[in-house]
C-alpha positions as CSV (number, residue, x, y, z in Angstrom):
1,M,-4.3,106.3,129.6
2,S,-4.7,102.6,128.8
3,H,-7.1,103.0,126.0
4,S,-4.4,104.8,123.9
5,R,-2.6,101.4,123.5
6,H,-5.3,100.4,121.2
7,M,-5.2,103.4,119.0
8,S,-3.2,103.1,115.7
9,A,-3.0,106.9,115.4
10,L,-4.1,110.0,117.2
11,R,-5.9,112.4,114.9
12,I,-6.3,116.0,116.0
13,L,-8.7,118.3,114.3
14,I,-8.3,122.0,114.7
15,I,-11.3,124.0,113.6
16,G,-12.0,127.7,114.1
17,G,-8.8,128.3,116.0
18,V,-9.6,125.6,118.7
19,L,-7.6,122.5,119.2
20,R,-9.5,119.5,120.7
21,V,-7.5,116.8,122.4
22,G,-10.0,114.8,124.3
23,S,-11.7,117.4,126.4
24,I,-8.9,120.0,126.1
25,S,-9.5,123.1,124.0
26,L,-6.5,125.1,122.8
27,R,-6.1,128.0,120.4
28,Q,-4.2,127.5,117.2
29,N,-4.5,128.0,113.5
30,T,-6.7,125.5,111.5
31,A,-5.0,122.4,110.6
32,L,-5.3,118.5,110.6
33,L,-2.6,116.5,112.3
34,S,-2.1,112.8,112.4
35,C,0.4,111.6,115.0
36,P,1.8,108.2,115.8
37,K,0.0,106.5,118.7
38,P,0.8,107.8,122.2
39,H,2.9,105.8,124.5
40,W,0.9,104.1,127.2
41,G,1.5,106.1,130.4
42,E,2.1,109.4,128.8
43,H,-0.6,112.1,129.1
44,L,-0.7,115.4,127.3
45,F,-1.9,118.8,128.4
46,K,-1.2,122.2,127.0
47,S,-1.8,125.8,127.7
48,K,-2.1,128.5,125.0
49,L,-0.2,127.6,121.8
50,T,1.7,130.2,119.8
51,S,3.5,128.2,117.1
52,P,2.9,125.3,114.7
53,L,2.6,121.8,116.2
54,L,5.2,119.0,115.8
55,C,4.3,115.4,116.5
56,S,6.4,112.6,117.9
57,A,5.9,109.1,118.7
58,S,4.8,109.8,122.3
59,T,3.9,113.5,122.8
60,L,2.5,116.5,120.9
61,R,5.1,119.3,121.0
62,T,5.0,123.0,120.7
63,S,7.4,125.8,121.2
64,A,4.9,127.7,123.5
65,A,6.4,128.5,126.9
66,M,3.8,126.7,128.9
67,A,3.4,123.2,127.3
68,Y,4.1,120.1,129.4
69,S,3.4,116.4,129.2
70,V,3.7,113.7,131.8
71,V,5.1,110.2,131.6
72,E,4.0,107.6,134.1
73,R,6.3,104.8,135.2
74,G,5.5,101.9,137.5
75,S,2.0,101.0,138.5
76,P,-0.3,103.6,140.2
77,N,-1.0,102.8,143.8
78,S,2.4,101.2,144.2
79,L,5.7,102.1,145.8
80,E,7.4,102.2,142.4
81,Y,5.0,104.6,140.8
82,R,6.5,107.9,139.4
83,M,5.1,110.6,137.2
84,F,7.9,112.4,135.1
85,F,7.5,115.7,133.2
86,K,8.5,116.7,129.8
87,G,8.8,120.2,128.6
88,P,8.0,122.1,125.4
89,K,11.0,120.6,123.6
90,G,10.0,117.1,124.6
91,T,12.9,116.8,127.1
92,V,12.6,115.5,130.6
93,V,12.3,118.4,133.1
94,S,12.1,118.8,136.7
95,P,8.7,120.2,138.1
96,F,10.6,121.4,141.1
97,H,13.3,123.4,139.2
98,D,12.7,123.7,135.5
99,I,9.1,124.9,135.3
100,P,9.1,128.7,135.7
101,L,7.4,130.2,138.8
102,Y,5.9,133.1,136.9
103,A,3.7,132.5,133.9
104,N,3.7,136.1,132.6
105,T,6.2,138.9,132.3
106,E,4.3,141.1,134.8
107,K,4.7,138.4,137.5
108,T,1.0,138.5,138.3
109,V,0.2,134.9,137.2
110,F,1.9,131.9,138.5
111,N,2.5,128.3,137.3
112,M,1.1,125.6,139.7
113,V,2.0,122.0,139.5
114,V,-1.0,119.9,140.5
115,E,0.0,117.0,142.7
116,V,-3.4,116.0,144.1
117,P,-6.7,116.5,142.3
118,R,-9.7,117.6,144.4
119,W,-11.7,114.8,146.2
120,T,-8.8,112.3,146.0
121,N,-7.0,110.7,149.0
122,A,-3.5,109.6,147.7
123,K,-0.9,111.9,149.1
124,M,1.1,112.5,145.9
125,E,4.0,115.0,146.0
126,I,6.9,116.2,144.0
127,N,9.8,113.9,145.1
128,T,12.4,116.4,146.1
129,T,15.1,113.8,146.7
130,E,15.1,111.8,143.4
131,K,16.7,113.1,140.3
132,M,14.3,115.1,138.0
133,N,11.9,115.2,140.9
134,P,9.0,113.0,139.6
135,I,5.7,113.0,141.5
136,K,5.3,110.0,143.7
137,Q,3.0,108.8,146.5
138,D,4.2,109.7,150.0
139,V,5.2,106.7,152.2
140,K,4.8,106.2,155.9
141,K,6.4,103.3,157.7
142,G,6.7,101.4,154.3
143,N,3.1,102.0,153.4
144,L,1.6,104.3,150.7
145,R,0.0,107.3,152.4
146,Y,-3.7,108.3,152.0
147,V,-5.3,111.2,153.8
148,K,-8.3,110.2,155.8
149,N,-11.9,111.4,155.1
150,C,-12.6,113.5,158.1
151,F,-16.3,114.1,158.0
152,P,-17.8,115.8,156.1
153,H,-14.7,116.3,153.9
154,H,-13.7,113.7,151.3
155,G,-10.0,113.6,150.5
156,Y,-8.5,116.9,149.6
157,I,-11.0,119.7,149.2
158,W,-9.1,121.7,146.6
159,N,-6.7,120.9,143.8
160,Y,-3.5,120.7,145.9
161,G,0.0,121.1,144.5
162,A,3.1,123.3,144.6
163,F,4.8,126.4,143.2
164,P,7.9,125.4,141.2
165,Q,11.1,127.3,141.8
166,T,10.2,127.9,145.5
167,W,11.8,126.4,148.5
168,E,11.1,126.8,152.3
169,D,14.6,126.8,153.6
170,P,14.9,124.6,156.8
171,S,17.7,126.8,158.0
172,H,15.6,130.0,157.8
173,T,13.6,131.1,160.7
174,D,10.6,133.0,159.6
175,E,10.3,136.4,161.4
176,N,6.5,136.1,161.7
177,T,6.0,132.4,162.7
178,K,9.3,132.0,164.6
179,C,9.6,128.6,163.0
180,K,11.9,127.2,160.3
181,G,10.9,126.1,156.8
182,D,9.7,122.6,156.0
183,N,12.4,121.9,153.2
184,D,9.7,121.7,150.4
185,P,8.4,123.8,147.6
186,L,5.5,126.1,148.6
187,D,2.2,124.3,149.0
188,V,-0.7,125.6,146.9
189,C,-4.5,125.1,147.3
190,E,-6.4,125.9,144.0
191,I,-10.0,126.7,144.9
192,G,-11.7,126.8,141.5
193,H,-14.6,124.7,140.2
194,R,-12.6,122.4,137.9
195,I,-11.2,119.1,139.1
196,A,-7.6,119.1,137.7
197,K,-5.6,116.2,136.8
198,Q,-2.5,115.1,138.6
199,G,0.5,116.6,136.7
200,D,-1.5,119.5,135.3
201,V,0.5,122.7,135.1
202,I,-2.1,125.5,135.5
203,Q,-1.9,129.2,135.5
204,V,-3.2,130.8,138.8
205,K,-3.5,134.1,140.6
206,V,-2.7,134.5,144.2
207,L,-5.4,135.4,146.8
208,G,-3.8,134.9,150.2
209,T,-2.2,132.4,152.5
210,L,-2.5,130.4,155.7
211,A,0.5,129.8,158.0
212,L,0.2,126.2,159.2
213,I,2.6,125.2,161.9
214,D,3.2,121.5,161.2
215,E,5.2,119.7,163.9
216,G,7.1,122.9,164.6
217,E,7.8,123.9,161.0
218,T,6.4,126.8,159.0
219,D,4.2,125.2,156.2
220,W,2.6,128.0,154.1
221,K,-0.6,127.2,152.3
222,I,-1.0,129.7,149.4
223,L,-4.6,130.1,148.3
224,V,-5.1,130.6,144.5
225,I,-7.6,130.3,141.8
226,D,-7.2,129.2,138.1
227,V,-7.2,132.3,136.0
228,K,-9.7,130.7,133.6
229,D,-12.2,129.9,136.3
230,P,-15.6,131.6,136.1
231,L,-15.1,133.2,139.5
232,A,-11.5,134.4,138.8
233,H,-12.5,137.9,137.9
234,K,-14.4,138.2,141.2
235,L,-11.7,136.8,143.5
236,N,-8.7,139.2,143.8
237,D,-7.8,139.1,147.4
238,I,-8.4,137.0,150.6
239,G,-11.6,138.9,151.6
240,D,-13.3,138.1,148.3
241,I,-13.2,134.3,149.1
242,E,-15.6,134.7,152.0
243,K,-17.8,137.1,150.0
244,E,-18.2,134.8,147.0
245,M,-17.6,131.3,148.7
246,P,-19.1,131.6,152.2
247,G,-17.7,129.1,154.6
248,F,-14.8,127.9,152.4
249,L,-12.0,129.6,154.4
250,Q,-13.4,128.3,157.6
251,N,-13.6,124.7,156.2
252,T,-10.0,125.1,154.8
253,F,-8.7,125.9,158.3
254,H,-10.8,123.0,159.7
255,W,-9.5,120.5,157.1
256,F,-5.7,121.4,157.8
257,R,-6.4,121.5,161.6
258,I,-7.8,117.9,161.9
259,Y,-6.6,115.9,158.9
260,K,-3.8,114.2,160.9
261,V,-5.9,113.3,164.0
262,P,-7.2,109.9,162.6
263,D,-3.5,108.9,162.4
264,G,-3.0,109.6,166.1
265,K,-1.5,113.0,165.7
266,P,-2.5,116.2,167.6
267,E,-4.4,118.9,165.8
268,N,-2.3,121.3,163.8
269,E,-1.8,124.9,164.8
270,F,-1.7,128.1,162.8
271,A,0.1,131.4,163.2
272,F,-1.6,134.8,163.2
273,E,-4.3,133.6,165.6
274,S,-5.7,131.1,163.0
275,K,-6.4,134.0,160.6
276,P,-5.5,134.1,156.8
277,K,-3.2,136.7,155.4
278,D,-3.9,138.8,152.4
279,K,-2.6,138.7,148.8
280,A,0.2,141.2,149.4
281,F,1.5,139.1,152.3
282,A,1.3,135.9,150.3
283,L,3.2,137.5,147.4
284,N,6.0,138.5,149.8
285,V,6.2,134.9,151.0
286,I,6.4,133.6,147.4
287,Q,9.2,136.1,146.5
288,Q,11.1,135.2,149.7
289,T,10.9,131.4,149.0
290,H,11.8,132.0,145.3
291,E,15.0,133.8,146.5
292,Q,15.8,130.9,148.8
293,W,15.3,128.5,145.9
294,Q,17.7,130.7,143.8
295,K,20.4,130.4,146.5
296,L,19.8,126.6,146.5
297,M,20.4,126.5,142.7
298,Q,23.5,128.7,142.9
299,G,25.0,126.3,145.6
300,K,24.8,129.1,148.3
301,A,22.4,127.1,150.4
302,D,22.8,123.6,151.9
303,A,21.0,121.2,149.7
304,G,21.0,118.4,152.3
305,G,19.4,115.4,150.6
306,L,17.6,117.5,148.0
307,S,18.0,116.6,144.3
308,C,18.8,119.8,142.4
309,E,19.4,118.4,138.9
310,N,17.8,120.4,136.1
311,V,18.0,121.2,132.4
312,N,17.0,124.7,132.1
313,V,18.3,126.8,135.0
314,A,21.2,128.7,133.5
315,S,22.6,130.0,136.8
316,S,22.5,126.6,138.5
317,A,25.3,124.5,139.8
318,H,23.3,121.4,139.2
319,M,22.5,121.7,135.5
320,I,22.6,118.4,133.4
321,D,22.1,117.8,129.7
322,A,18.9,116.4,128.1
323,P,20.3,112.9,127.4
324,T,21.3,112.4,131.0
325,A,17.8,113.6,132.1
326,E,16.2,111.1,129.6
327,S,18.3,108.3,131.0
328,I,16.9,108.8,134.5
329,L,13.4,108.4,133.1
330,E,14.3,105.4,131.0
331,A,15.8,103.7,134.1
332,A,12.5,103.8,135.9
333,P,10.2,100.7,135.8
334,P,7.8,100.6,132.9
335,A,4.3,101.8,133.2
336,G,1.8,99.1,134.4
337,P,-1.9,98.8,135.4
338,A,-3.1,100.4,138.6
339,N,-3.1,98.4,141.8
340,D,-6.2,98.2,143.9
341,V,-6.7,100.8,146.6
342,P,-7.4,99.5,150.1
343,S,-11.1,99.7,151.0
344,S,-10.1,101.5,154.2
345,V,-9.4,104.6,152.2
346,D,-13.1,105.2,151.8
347,M,-13.8,105.1,155.5
348,W,-15.3,108.1,157.3
349,H,-13.5,109.4,160.3
350,F,-15.5,111.6,162.8
351,V,-13.2,114.1,164.5
352,E,-14.4,116.5,167.2
353,S,-12.1,119.5,167.0
354,K,-10.8,121.0,170.2
355,S,-10.4,124.5,168.5
């Protein structure tokens, strides 16, 4: 956040058990903290805090299990842009490997890493081939990739991201789709009302899944909702989406079917006769891809070109120490002002679906 460069100190007032950092509200004991000014390019977001806060020169830390900050390097809208993650102890972590999949001991709530906020066009994704897996913008033929606005949709129609500690093994043929995995973490569509920020780690509950067949590969799309969303208590399975949000599922299928057509690609296809699968089925997919990720960490699966470095996975064959992880961040270009986005990104594209 560029305005933080002009702040001599960040003062945080905690009153009545609620911590206010900008527009973020967090539970904590009453206290007044004065922290050194934040580093330009470093953002802070927290989930529930359970212990006293410690301030450093660039991030607010807590020993709570789910507390992550992001550090930007390079200029947004450039080939060099990267968004790194720091964990509860202030060390650089991998959003692919170090953030836990499960957010509670019952394994009913999941952590989702937001790569693309709703209504935006830049195709941001966890970089699975660079050390510590920062978020970067996808590149096609040397150019930054933006999804087209296929009328009436603008950009992505959900908060789009991934489940950490999952992997769709490209050597595994799914028994249902008869296609192999796409070599990425599971894709997640969060359908709540709030527009999340890129790099947010949010807690969600699973509702169901779509089975997209993308250029011959299985590309699961898990449908979830933020547990704090006002509709969360009403949405518990796939059938509840149509009941509470009429037309949303239909438009989700439509979006995925046509979004590549303006780029000259054919319409995407779906397994299961273009019908969604329920929560139980989705949970099974998540568990299966989590187990595939575990094999990847243990060196029992071919990593190919994937970067598996991490600082927290005890059973991993790819664990590195915190100073090494920090050196990867420090080697990245410094943060800079955002580049202009091409005006063509705002264009409408009118696609008549054949399906």
